[in-house]
gemmi code that builds the backbone of each chain (N, CA, C; Angstrom):
import gemmi

chains = {
    "A": [
        ("ASN", (0.848, -1.180, 0.000), (0.000, 0.000, 0.000), (0.881, 1.226, 0.000)),
        ("ALA", (1.054, 1.822, -1.168), (1.964, 2.947, -1.290), (1.407, 4.152, -0.571)),
        ("GLY", (2.312, 4.947, -0.001), (1.919, 6.188, 0.634), (1.804, 7.280, -0.401)),
        ("VAL", (1.892, 8.519, 0.072), (1.839, 9.660, -0.822), (3.144, 9.728, -1.612)),
        ("MET", (3.033, 9.767, -2.911), (4.211, 9.783, -3.763), (4.348, 11.149, -4.414)),
        ("GLN", (5.518, 11.742, -4.236), (5.790, 13.027, -4.854), (6.975, 12.887, -5.797)),
        ("ASN", (6.886, 13.556, -6.900), (8.037, 13.605, -7.801), (8.040, 14.897, -8.581)),
        ("PRO", (9.248, 15.362, -8.923), (10.508, 14.747, -8.554), (10.872, 15.036, -7.099)),
        ("ARG", (11.849, 14.366, -6.565), (12.299, 14.648, -5.199), (13.097, 15.944, -5.159)),
        ("HIS", (13.845, 16.178, -6.214), (14.638, 17.405, -6.319), (14.414, 18.000, -7.700)),
        ("LEU", (14.272, 19.304, -7.725), (14.014, 19.996, -8.982), (14.800, 21.298, -8.991)),
        ("VAL", (15.576, 21.472, -10.043), (16.339, 22.711, -10.194), (15.798, 23.449, -11.401)),
        ("ARG", (15.498, 24.701, -11.213), (14.987, 25.531, -12.302), (15.734, 26.865, -12.310)),
        ("ARG", (15.891, 27.399, -13.496), (16.464, 28.744, -13.638), (15.340, 29.756, -13.462)),
        ("ARG", (15.706, 30.921, -13.021), (14.724, 31.991, -12.876), (13.956, 32.195, -14.182)),
        ("GLY", (12.638, 32.292, -14.064), (11.799, 32.502, -15.234), (11.220, 31.226, -15.816)),
        ("GLN", (11.764, 30.088, -15.431), (11.221, 28.823, -15.935), (9.988, 28.408, -15.136)),
        ("GLU", (9.361, 27.349, -15.593), (8.194, 26.816, -14.903), (8.587, 25.569, -14.114)),
        ("ALA", (7.972, 25.420, -12.950), (8.178, 24.213, -12.142), (6.839, 23.492, -11.996)),
        ("ARG", (6.880, 22.186, -12.221), (5.682, 21.363, -12.063), (5.984, 20.270, -11.057)),
        ("LEU", (5.212, 20.263, -9.983), (5.416, 19.297, -8.919), (4.202, 18.372, -8.887)),
        ("ARG", (4.467, 17.087, -8.783), (3.406, 16.097, -8.857), (3.210, 15.376, -7.532)),
        ("CYS", (1.973, 15.028, -7.279), (1.628, 14.341, -6.045), (0.552, 13.303, -6.317)),
        ("SER", (0.865, 12.054, -6.028), (-0.127, 10.983, -6.113), (-0.523, 10.616, -4.692)),
        ("PRO", (-1.785, 10.815, -4.338), (-2.209, 10.550, -2.952), (-2.260, 9.063, -2.660)),
        ("VAL", (-2.436, 8.759, -1.408), (-2.676, 7.384, -0.986), (-3.919, 6.874, -1.718)),
        ("LYS", (-3.867, 5.633, -2.148), (-4.999, 5.057, -2.875), (-6.266, 5.151, -2.034)),
        ("GLY", (-7.302, 5.701, -2.643), (-8.561, 5.855, -1.931), (-8.744, 7.211, -1.284)),
        ("HIS", (-7.647, 7.992, -1.207), (-7.758, 9.340, -0.640), (-8.214, 10.313, -1.721)),
        ("SER", (-9.170, 11.133, -1.362), (-9.710, 12.070, -2.340), (-9.382, 13.518, -1.992)),
        ("HIS", (-8.665, 13.715, -0.879), (-8.320, 15.076, -0.452), (-6.804, 15.250, -0.529)),
        ("VAL", (-6.385, 16.326, -1.123), (-4.957, 16.609, -1.274), (-4.662, 18.018, -0.760)),
        ("TYR", (-3.546, 18.146, -0.088), (-3.118, 19.426, 0.471), (-1.666, 19.664, 0.053)),
        ("TRP", (-1.378, 20.899, -0.245), (0.005, 21.283, -0.533), (0.483, 22.257, 0.536)),
        ("TYR", (1.731, 22.014, 0.974), (2.374, 22.869, 1.955), (3.753, 23.261, 1.451)),
        ("ARG", (4.215, 24.419, 1.878), (5.568, 24.870, 1.550), (6.358, 24.999, 2.844)),
        ("GLN", (7.620, 24.602, 2.782), (8.472, 24.662, 3.962), (9.797, 25.301, 3.598)),
        ("LEU", (10.088, 26.407, 4.247), (11.399, 27.029, 4.121), (12.332, 26.408, 5.140)),
        ("PRO", (13.641, 26.478, 4.921), (14.590, 25.877, 5.872), (14.381, 26.393, 7.285)),
        ("GLU", (14.396, 25.488, 8.228), (14.281, 25.802, 9.649), (12.918, 26.413, 9.995)),
        ("GLU", (11.936, 26.190, 9.157), (10.610, 26.717, 9.454), (9.564, 25.611, 9.393)),
        ("GLY", (8.364, 25.954, 9.834), (7.255, 25.018, 9.768), (6.653, 24.953, 8.382)),
        ("LEU", (5.611, 24.176, 8.259), (4.934, 24.006, 6.989), (3.816, 25.037, 6.860)),
        ("LYS", (3.810, 25.734, 5.746), (2.787, 26.743, 5.491), (1.755, 26.178, 4.523)),
        ("PHE", (0.511, 26.209, 4.939), (-0.562, 25.715, 4.091), (-0.650, 26.548, 2.816)),
        ("MET", (-0.846, 25.862, 1.700), (-1.016, 26.565, 0.429), (-2.413, 26.361, -0.132)),
        ("VAL", (-2.770, 25.108, -0.354), (-4.030, 24.850, -1.043), (-4.560, 23.484, -0.662)),
        ("TYR", (-5.895, 23.383, -0.691), (-6.585, 22.130, -0.377), (-7.491, 21.812, -1.567)),
        ("LEU", (-7.351, 20.615, -2.093), (-8.110, 20.237, -3.276), (-8.809, 18.897, -3.055)),
        ("GLN", (-9.941, 18.784, -3.670), (-10.569, 17.498, -3.870), (-10.583, 17.255, -5.375)),
        ("LYS", (-10.979, 16.084, -5.767), (-10.998, 15.759, -7.202), (-11.748, 16.848, -7.984)),
        ("GLU", (-11.053, 17.473, -8.908), (-11.603, 18.469, -9.824), (-12.118, 19.722, -9.122)),
        ("ASN", (-11.784, 19.900, -7.867), (-12.254, 21.092, -7.145), (-11.164, 21.670, -6.263)),
        ("ILE", (-11.057, 22.983, -6.259), (-10.209, 23.671, -5.300), (-11.108, 24.105, -4.149)),
        ("ILE", (-10.815, 23.560, -2.966), (-11.669, 23.848, -1.816), (-11.196, 25.100, -1.079)),
        ("ASP", (-9.898, 25.234, -0.943), (-9.348, 26.357, -0.181), (-7.976, 26.674, -0.738)),
        ("GLU", (-7.835, 27.841, -1.303), (-6.533, 28.250, -1.826), (-6.038, 29.504, -1.127)),
        ("SER", (-6.433, 29.651, 0.111), (-6.117, 30.870, 0.850), (-4.626, 31.051, 1.101)),
        ("GLY", (-3.854, 29.972, 1.002), (-2.422, 30.077, 1.235), (-1.602, 30.203, -0.045)),
        ("MET", (-2.252, 30.248, -1.155), (-1.544, 30.320, -2.435), (-1.216, 31.778, -2.761)),
        ("PRO", (0.002, 32.039, -3.212), (0.306, 33.375, -3.743), (-0.646, 33.695, -4.895)),
        ("LYS", (-0.975, 34.968, -5.011), (-1.995, 35.369, -5.991), (-1.541, 35.190, -7.425)),
        ("GLU", (-0.248, 35.274, -7.626), (0.259, 35.181, -8.990), (1.245, 34.019, -9.108)),
        ("ARG", (1.340, 33.486, -10.275), (2.332, 32.496, -10.716), (2.081, 31.099, -10.173)),
        ("PHE", (1.300, 30.944, -9.117), (1.060, 29.626, -8.526), (-0.337, 29.137, -8.888)),
        ("SER", (-0.415, 27.853, -9.229), (-1.714, 27.240, -9.475), (-1.631, 25.774, -9.092)),
        ("ALA", (-2.784, 25.189, -8.821), (-2.827, 23.780, -8.456), (-4.075, 23.153, -9.042)),
        ("GLU", (-3.956, 21.868, -9.312), (-5.099, 21.131, -9.829), (-5.044, 19.697, -9.314)),
        ("PHE", (-6.191, 19.069, -9.286), (-6.296, 17.663, -8.913), (-7.352, 17.083, -9.838)),
        ("PRO", (-6.918, 16.615, -11.007), (-7.873, 16.155, -12.013), (-8.550, 14.849, -11.609)),
        ("LYS", (-9.563, 14.526, -12.362), (-10.313, 13.293, -12.095), (-9.388, 12.071, -12.187)),
        ("GLU", (-8.497, 12.124, -13.148), (-7.529, 11.049, -13.306), (-6.127, 11.627, -13.183)),
        ("GLY", (-5.253, 10.919, -12.552), (-3.874, 11.364, -12.481), (-3.551, 12.111, -11.199)),
        ("PRO", (-2.286, 12.516, -11.078), (-1.831, 13.129, -9.840), (-2.285, 14.580, -9.705)),
        ("SER", (-2.133, 15.092, -8.511), (-2.306, 16.516, -8.297), (-1.027, 17.215, -8.772)),
        ("ILE", (-1.198, 18.387, -9.345), (-0.070, 19.152, -9.873), (-0.046, 20.523, -9.202)),
        ("LEU", (1.130, 20.887, -8.707), (1.367, 22.263, -8.263), (2.277, 22.893, -9.293)),
        ("ARG", (1.824, 23.976, -9.897), (2.569, 24.626, -10.965), (3.013, 26.007, -10.509)),
        ("ILE", (4.275, 26.272, -10.726), (4.818, 27.597, -10.416), (5.399, 28.157, -11.699)),
        ("GLN", (4.840, 29.224, -12.173), (5.313, 29.842, -13.408), (6.338, 30.930, -13.097)),
        ("GLN", (7.257, 31.116, -14.027), (8.253, 32.189, -13.925), (8.895, 32.216, -12.541)),
        ("VAL", (9.497, 31.112, -12.185), (10.021, 30.968, -10.829), (11.065, 32.031, -10.511)),
        ("VAL", (11.088, 32.401, -9.237), (12.086, 33.339, -8.710), (12.819, 32.639, -7.568)),
        ("ARG", (13.935, 33.212, -7.142), (14.749, 32.564, -6.117), (13.967, 32.346, -4.831)),
        ("GLY", (13.057, 33.252, -4.560), (12.263, 33.115, -3.335), (11.317, 31.927, -3.329)),
        ("ASP", (11.169, 31.293, -4.486), (10.315, 30.104, -4.546), (11.062, 28.858, -4.084)),
        ("SER", (12.366, 28.972, -3.914), (13.158, 27.825, -3.464), (12.681, 27.391, -2.083)),
        ("ALA", (12.281, 26.136, -1.991), (11.722, 25.609, -0.745), (11.449, 24.130, -0.951)),
        ("ALA", (11.015, 23.494, 0.123), (10.499, 22.123, 0.020), (8.983, 22.211, -0.042)),
        ("TYR", (8.414, 21.509, -0.990), (6.963, 21.513, -1.156), (6.449, 20.119, -0.816)),
        ("PHE", (5.569, 20.085, 0.169), (5.031, 18.810, 0.623), (3.565, 18.683, 0.245)),
        ("CYS", (3.226, 17.481, -0.120), (1.854, 17.138, -0.410), (1.371, 16.186, 0.680)),
        ("ALA", (0.114, 16.328, 1.062), (-0.501, 15.409, 2.017), (-1.843, 14.976, 1.464)),
        ("SER", (-2.292, 13.809, 1.882), (-3.611, 13.359, 1.468), (-4.350, 12.775, 2.657)),
        ("SER", (-5.648, 12.785, 2.556), (-6.482, 12.204, 3.602), (-7.720, 11.604, 2.956)),
        ("PRO", (-8.330, 10.664, 3.651), (-9.540, 10.048, 3.087), (-10.716, 10.984, 3.240)),
        ("PRO", (-11.818, 10.695, 2.590), (-13.030, 11.474, 2.796), (-13.381, 11.489, 4.274)),
        ("SER", (-13.730, 12.658, 4.777), (-13.909, 12.790, 6.217), (-15.360, 12.768, 6.645)),
        ("GLY", (-16.274, 12.736, 5.684), (-17.680, 12.773, 6.046), (-18.073, 14.086, 6.671)),
        ("GLY", (-17.267, 15.117, 6.411), (-17.620, 16.436, 6.926), (-17.025, 16.738, 8.273)),
        ("LEU", (-16.511, 15.716, 8.966), (-15.964, 15.959, 10.295), (-14.518, 16.423, 10.224)),
        ("GLY", (-13.788, 15.840, 9.334), (-12.430, 16.329, 9.120), (-11.406, 15.871, 10.107)),
        ("ASP", (-11.764, 15.092, 11.115), (-10.776, 14.701, 12.112), (-10.046, 13.444, 11.690)),
        ("THR", (-9.272, 13.565, 10.676), (-8.478, 12.417, 10.242), (-7.050, 12.858, 10.001)),
        ("GLU", (-6.175, 11.914, 10.173), (-4.765, 12.175, 9.975), (-4.479, 12.445, 8.505)),
        ("ALA", (-3.582, 13.366, 8.256), (-3.115, 13.615, 6.905), (-1.757, 12.946, 6.747)),
        ("PHE", (-1.586, 12.194, 5.674), (-0.337, 11.505, 5.394), (0.483, 12.345, 4.426)),
        ("PHE", (1.738, 12.511, 4.746), (2.600, 13.366, 3.939), (3.517, 12.564, 3.033)),
        ("GLY", (3.829, 13.158, 1.878), (4.851, 12.618, 1.008), (6.226, 13.079, 1.460)),
        ("GLN", (7.242, 12.673, 0.705), (8.624, 12.998, 1.061), (9.027, 14.387, 0.592)),
        ("GLY", (8.182, 15.007, -0.195), (8.460, 16.381, -0.587), (9.237, 16.503, -1.880)),
        ("THR", (9.111, 17.654, -2.487), (9.943, 18.046, -3.637), (10.729, 19.270, -3.218)),
        ("ARG", (12.042, 19.164, -3.356), (12.899, 20.295, -3.012), (13.231, 21.073, -4.267)),
        ("LEU", (12.654, 22.250, -4.337), (12.836, 23.117, -5.499), (13.966, 24.099, -5.226)),
        ("THR", (14.895, 24.143, -6.149), (15.975, 25.117, -6.079), (15.933, 25.966, -7.339)),
        ("VAL", (15.834, 27.254, -7.156), (15.822, 28.179, -8.291), (17.177, 28.867, -8.350)),
        ("VAL", (17.827, 28.720, -9.488), (19.181, 29.284, -9.632), (19.181, 30.451, -10.620)),
    ],
    "B": [
        ("GLY", (-4.335, 32.552, 8.914), (-2.900, 32.626, 9.082), (-2.425, 31.657, 10.137)),
        ("GLU", (-1.148, 31.577, 10.343), (-0.565, 30.654, 11.301), (-0.928, 31.089, 12.712)),
        ("SER", (-1.255, 30.130, 13.530), (-1.629, 30.455, 14.898), (-0.948, 29.549, 15.897)),
        ("VAL", (-0.024, 28.760, 15.429), (0.631, 27.811, 16.322), (2.071, 28.219, 16.498)),
        ("GLY", (2.558, 28.227, 17.700), (3.955, 28.568, 17.943), (4.565, 27.638, 18.951)),
        ("LEU", (5.869, 27.565, 18.991), (6.568, 26.689, 19.902), (7.450, 27.525, 20.807)),
        ("HIS", (7.612, 27.054, 22.063), (8.405, 27.805, 23.005), (9.895, 27.620, 22.754)),
        ("LEU", (10.346, 26.369, 22.506), (11.758, 26.066, 22.438), (12.134, 25.630, 21.037)),
        ("PRO", (12.987, 26.346, 20.363), (13.401, 25.930, 19.029), (14.318, 24.724, 19.024)),
        ("THR", (15.152, 24.544, 20.050), (16.074, 23.413, 20.115), (16.068, 22.826, 21.512)),
        ("LEU", (16.057, 21.510, 21.570), (16.077, 20.800, 22.834), (17.110, 19.679, 22.771)),
        ("SER", (18.045, 19.692, 23.693), (19.047, 18.631, 23.760), (18.822, 17.802, 25.014)),
        ("VAL", (18.769, 16.506, 24.841), (18.559, 15.608, 25.979), (19.541, 14.451, 25.896)),
        ("GLN", (19.757, 13.843, 27.029), (20.626, 12.680, 27.103), (19.809, 11.441, 26.768)),
        ("GLU", (20.426, 10.516, 26.065), (19.755, 9.262, 25.750), (19.240, 8.619, 27.036)),
        ("GLY", (18.006, 8.182, 27.001), (17.406, 7.544, 28.166), (16.567, 8.476, 29.015)),
        ("ASP", (16.823, 9.783, 28.880), (16.015, 10.749, 29.617), (14.666, 10.935, 28.940)),
        ("ASN", (13.768, 11.581, 29.666), (12.475, 11.933, 29.082), (12.565, 13.309, 28.429)),
        ("SER", (11.845, 13.492, 27.342), (11.824, 14.772, 26.624), (10.427, 15.358, 26.696)),
        ("ILE", (10.375, 16.660, 26.808), (9.088, 17.361, 26.769), (9.197, 18.498, 25.763)),
        ("ILE", (8.356, 18.445, 24.761), (8.317, 19.477, 23.725), (6.995, 20.213, 23.854)),
        ("ASN", (7.068, 21.528, 23.872), (5.893, 22.346, 24.122), (5.409, 23.080, 22.885)),
        ("CYS", (4.146, 23.408, 22.919), (3.520, 24.109, 21.799), (2.396, 24.979, 22.329)),
        ("ALA", (2.349, 26.221, 21.868), (1.252, 27.116, 22.219), (0.410, 27.363, 20.980)),
        ("TYR", (-0.871, 27.411, 21.159), (-1.737, 27.747, 20.044), (-2.637, 28.893, 20.453)),
        ("SER", (-3.091, 29.637, 19.483), (-3.835, 30.854, 19.799), (-5.312, 30.774, 19.448)),
        ("ASN", (-5.708, 29.771, 18.668), (-7.102, 29.706, 18.248), (-7.884, 28.796, 19.185)),
        ("SER", (-8.732, 29.391, 19.987), (-9.502, 28.614, 20.953), (-10.515, 27.693, 20.289)),
        ("ALA", (-10.758, 27.908, 19.005), (-11.698, 27.050, 18.281), (-11.036, 25.784, 17.748)),
        ("SER", (-9.739, 25.658, 17.925), (-9.050, 24.455, 17.452), (-9.600, 23.234, 18.153)),
        ("ASP", (-9.897, 22.211, 17.367), (-10.558, 21.043, 17.942), (-9.801, 19.739, 17.736)),
        ("TYR", (-8.684, 19.828, 17.044), (-7.945, 18.593, 16.767), (-6.494, 18.960, 16.608)),
        ("PHE", (-5.604, 18.165, 17.203), (-4.185, 18.462, 17.195), (-3.404, 17.204, 16.859)),
        ("ILE", (-2.322, 17.415, 16.141), (-1.439, 16.292, 15.802), (0.001, 16.711, 16.068)),
        ("TRP", (0.773, 15.785, 16.561), (2.224, 15.954, 16.616), (2.829, 15.160, 15.466)),
        ("TYR", (3.707, 15.851, 14.733), (4.431, 15.206, 13.641), (5.926, 15.228, 13.940)),
        ("LYS", (6.598, 14.218, 13.450), (8.056, 14.132, 13.533), (8.608, 14.227, 12.117)),
        ("GLN", (9.594, 15.078, 11.938), (10.201, 15.213, 10.622), (11.702, 15.007, 10.711)),
        ("GLU", (12.176, 13.947, 10.100), (13.605, 13.693, 10.023), (14.174, 14.422, 8.812)),
        ("SER", (15.453, 14.646, 8.859), (16.103, 15.428, 7.816), (15.850, 14.835, 6.437)),
        ("GLY", (15.360, 15.664, 5.530), (15.145, 15.237, 4.162), (13.899, 14.419, 3.938)),
        ("LYS", (13.068, 14.324, 4.961), (11.861, 13.514, 4.830), (10.617, 14.351, 5.112)),
        ("GLY", (9.470, 13.764, 4.806), (8.217, 14.422, 5.102), (7.799, 14.189, 6.542)),
        ("PRO", (6.868, 14.992, 7.042), (6.372, 14.807, 8.413), (5.722, 13.446, 8.589)),
        ("GLN", (5.955, 12.882, 9.743), (5.412, 11.566, 10.065), (4.531, 11.685, 11.299)),
        ("PHE", (3.336, 11.172, 11.204), (2.385, 11.217, 12.310), (2.952, 10.520, 13.550)),
        ("ILE", (2.791, 11.177, 14.717), (3.191, 10.545, 15.963), (1.972, 10.202, 16.795)),
        ("ILE", (1.191, 11.221, 17.098), (0.042, 11.038, 17.969), (-0.905, 12.209, 17.783)),
        ("ASP", (-2.171, 11.963, 18.009), (-3.154, 13.033, 17.889), (-4.008, 13.113, 19.152)),
        ("ILE", (-4.726, 14.213, 19.258), (-5.632, 14.379, 20.388), (-6.753, 15.326, 19.990)),
        ("ARG", (-7.951, 15.009, 20.425), (-9.087, 15.872, 20.152), (-9.335, 16.790, 21.339)),
        ("SER", (-10.049, 17.851, 21.085), (-10.199, 18.882, 22.117), (-11.056, 18.438, 23.294)),
        ("ASN", (-11.751, 17.314, 23.160), (-12.549, 16.834, 24.289), (-11.731, 15.922, 25.221)),
        ("MET", (-10.428, 15.862, 24.957), (-9.533, 15.067, 25.787), (-8.448, 15.977, 26.340)),
        ("ASP", (-7.802, 15.562, 27.433), (-6.677, 16.339, 27.925), (-5.387, 15.525, 27.963)),
        ("LYS", (-5.499, 14.255, 27.665), (-4.295, 13.419, 27.676), (-4.533, 12.217, 26.777)),
        ("ARG", (-3.471, 11.854, 26.081), (-3.543, 10.641, 25.268), (-2.168, 10.010, 25.243)),
        ("GLN", (-2.131, 8.698, 25.378), (-0.847, 8.005, 25.425), (-0.685, 7.074, 24.245)),
        ("GLY", (0.558, 7.032, 23.774), (0.909, 6.074, 22.751), (2.101, 5.273, 23.232)),
        ("GLN", (2.804, 4.698, 22.285), (3.988, 3.950, 22.659), (5.132, 4.917, 22.940)),
        ("ARG", (5.519, 5.054, 24.155), (6.592, 5.948, 24.632), (6.253, 7.434, 24.494)),
        ("VAL", (5.125, 7.767, 23.936), (4.750, 9.175, 23.797), (3.421, 9.462, 24.483)),
        ("THR", (3.346, 10.668, 25.015), (2.120, 11.135, 25.647), (1.884, 12.566, 25.197)),
        ("VAL", (0.666, 12.880, 24.822), (0.322, 14.255, 24.479), (-0.631, 14.777, 25.554)),
        ("LEU", (-0.341, 15.987, 26.010), (-1.179, 16.653, 26.997), (-1.749, 17.921, 26.385)),
        ("LEU", (-3.013, 18.146, 26.616), (-3.686, 19.321, 26.091), (-4.288, 20.117, 27.228)),
        ("ASN", (-3.920, 21.370, 27.312), (-4.479, 22.276, 28.320), (-5.198, 23.398, 27.583)),
        ("LYS", (-6.488, 23.259, 27.473), (-7.265, 24.225, 26.699), (-7.381, 25.564, 27.410)),
        ("THR", (-7.242, 25.551, 28.711), (-7.364, 26.798, 29.473), (-6.298, 27.789, 29.060)),
        ("VAL", (-5.073, 27.277, 28.888), (-3.970, 28.158, 28.504), (-3.546, 27.930, 27.067)),
        ("LYS", (-4.308, 27.149, 26.359), (-4.026, 26.854, 24.940), (-2.589, 26.346, 24.775)),
        ("HIS", (-2.326, 25.240, 25.436), (-0.980, 24.676, 25.439), (-1.040, 23.179, 25.171)),
        ("LEU", (-0.096, 22.743, 24.378), (0.001, 21.333, 23.980), (1.429, 20.889, 24.248)),
        ("SER", (1.593, 19.689, 24.745), (2.949, 19.184, 24.943), (3.052, 17.736, 24.488)),
        ("LEU", (4.264, 17.396, 24.095), (4.589, 16.025, 23.694), (5.664, 15.516, 24.632)),
        ("GLN", (5.389, 14.424, 25.292), (6.371, 13.819, 26.179), (6.847, 12.521, 25.556)),
        ("ILE", (8.159, 12.390, 25.468), (8.777, 11.176, 24.940), (9.535, 10.513, 26.079)),
        ("ALA", (9.175, 9.305, 26.382), (9.833, 8.581, 27.476), (11.073, 7.863, 26.950)),
        ("ALA", (12.093, 7.820, 27.789), (13.321, 7.081, 27.455), (13.789, 7.427, 26.048)),
        ("THR", (14.101, 8.684, 25.852), (14.459, 9.179, 24.519), (15.633, 8.412, 23.933)),
        ("GLN", (15.518, 8.106, 22.655), (16.528, 7.318, 21.951), (17.149, 8.155, 20.829)),
        ("PRO", (18.332, 7.776, 20.381), (18.950, 8.526, 19.270), (18.052, 8.633, 18.054)),
        ("GLY", (17.239, 7.617, 17.802), (16.328, 7.652, 16.669), (15.205, 8.668, 16.816)),
        ("ASP", (15.079, 9.236, 17.993), (14.063, 10.275, 18.204), (14.551, 11.641, 17.750)),
        ("SER", (15.828, 11.741, 17.435), (16.370, 13.032, 16.973), (15.680, 13.441, 15.684)),
        ("ALA", (15.066, 14.598, 15.704), (14.284, 15.078, 14.550), (13.720, 16.442, 14.914)),
        ("VAL", (12.979, 17.007, 14.001), (12.211, 18.220, 14.292), (10.769, 17.798, 14.542)),
        ("TYR", (10.197, 18.317, 15.595), (8.837, 17.968, 15.979), (7.930, 19.178, 15.780)),
        ("PHE", (6.828, 18.946, 15.112), (5.851, 19.997, 14.852), (4.528, 19.650, 15.509)),
        ("CYS", (3.899, 20.637, 16.094), (2.509, 20.458, 16.447), (1.671, 21.134, 15.359)),
        ("ALA", (0.529, 20.587, 15.124), (-0.368, 21.127, 14.113), (-1.775, 21.150, 14.671)),
        ("GLU", (-2.518, 22.181, 14.330), (-3.882, 22.310, 14.831), (-4.849, 22.431, 13.665)),
        ("LYS", (-6.056, 22.045, 13.936), (-7.116, 22.156, 12.951), (-8.307, 22.806, 13.624)),
        ("TYR", (-8.955, 23.746, 12.941), (-10.112, 24.392, 13.549), (-11.220, 24.671, 12.564)),
        ("ASP", (-11.274, 23.923, 11.511), (-12.436, 24.023, 10.641), (-12.861, 22.623, 10.260)),
        ("ASN", (-13.845, 22.553, 9.405), (-14.380, 21.239, 9.050), (-13.578, 20.546, 7.970)),
        ("PHE", (-12.510, 21.179, 7.544), (-11.667, 20.552, 6.557), (-10.416, 20.025, 7.233)),
        ("ASN", (-9.721, 19.178, 6.582), (-8.518, 18.591, 7.142), (-7.303, 19.471, 6.864)),
        ("LYS", (-7.462, 20.762, 7.087), (-6.387, 21.709, 6.850), (-5.692, 21.996, 8.166)),
        ("PHE", (-4.421, 21.714, 8.221), (-3.674, 21.867, 9.456), (-2.765, 23.089, 9.405)),
        ("TYR", (-2.642, 23.721, 10.542), (-1.744, 24.857, 10.698), (-0.581, 24.407, 11.578)),
        ("PHE", (0.636, 24.623, 11.070), (1.811, 24.107, 11.734), (2.583, 25.214, 12.443)),
        ("GLY", (3.215, 24.841, 13.535), (4.157, 25.726, 14.184), (5.517, 25.630, 13.521)),
        ("SER", (6.480, 26.373, 14.060), (7.800, 26.423, 13.441), (8.681, 25.249, 13.816)),
        ("GLY", (8.296, 24.440, 14.769), (9.036, 23.231, 15.075), (10.033, 23.358, 16.199)),
        ("THR", (10.327, 22.244, 16.824), (11.392, 22.130, 17.825), (12.327, 21.023, 17.392)),
        ("LYS", (13.613, 21.361, 17.368), (14.599, 20.355, 16.991), (15.044, 19.620, 18.234)),
        ("LEU", (14.903, 18.319, 18.232), (15.304, 17.502, 19.365), (16.632, 16.820, 19.047)),
        ("ASN", (17.628, 17.081, 19.865), (18.932, 16.422, 19.737), (19.101, 15.453, 20.889)),
        ("VAL", (19.330, 14.209, 20.568), (19.520, 13.199, 21.598), (21.001, 12.843, 21.656)),
        ("LYS", (21.604, 13.097, 22.800), (23.031, 12.835, 22.967), (23.243, 11.428, 23.509)),
        ("PRO", (24.142, 10.683, 22.863), (24.361, 9.298, 23.324), (25.122, 9.248, 24.640)),
    ],
}
model = gemmi.Model(1)
for chain_id, residues in chains.items():
    chain = gemmi.Chain(chain_id)
    for i, (resn, *xyz) in enumerate(residues, 1):
        res = gemmi.Residue()
        res.name, res.seqid = resn, gemmi.SeqId(i, " ")
        for name, pos in zip(("N", "CA", "C"), xyz):
            atom = gemmi.Atom()
            atom.name, atom.element = name, gemmi.Element(name[0])
            atom.pos, atom.b_iso = gemmi.Position(*pos), 0.0
            res.add_atom(atom)
        chain.add_residue(res)
    model.add_chain(chain)
structure = gemmi.Structure()
structure.add_model(model)
structure.setup_entities()
């Protein structure tokens, strides 16, 4: 039973390029969350998605960042025209349907470490 | 925005001693808390959780205490081992979604 799979594990991009980060949730999980982590800091919530729906994107920067979780395939976090400040570890988490209560553990992937040069 | 903070950024303990990691939260509406352990280069790993209708929960070598009066959460690790060395985060949830807010973490160093 595979956990949350993220790829690539490491990604290097030049300033101005696009970064695409992929996340395959635990099988059967329909909720996906993206977090960003700077060195020596905690995880900052970015976006919460269900299949084909963005539920909460209150943590997403207004420009250059987008996320999707299509009906088929992994969730994608896309960063356009990357800048050095985008360098961070990006973690994806997934959880099963909560029935509206939401009190379930979120399982995290190993993260993608983005370096913008 | 973030509402969880930690008192101690770094904690060093001797192998075999007990460790206590503290966390303060500011949202009184928080109803669910999780402690995560993050080893270098890895994603957060679930340790233990507690709901707001409880004040204590025990796991294997770990105990979480919740004091809602002062909005304080602690993680106690018994007989700390070198493998416990990691950064520990508390996370809180206060809405109907599984969206967690994380603190900045405490780094635990276990000295052999």
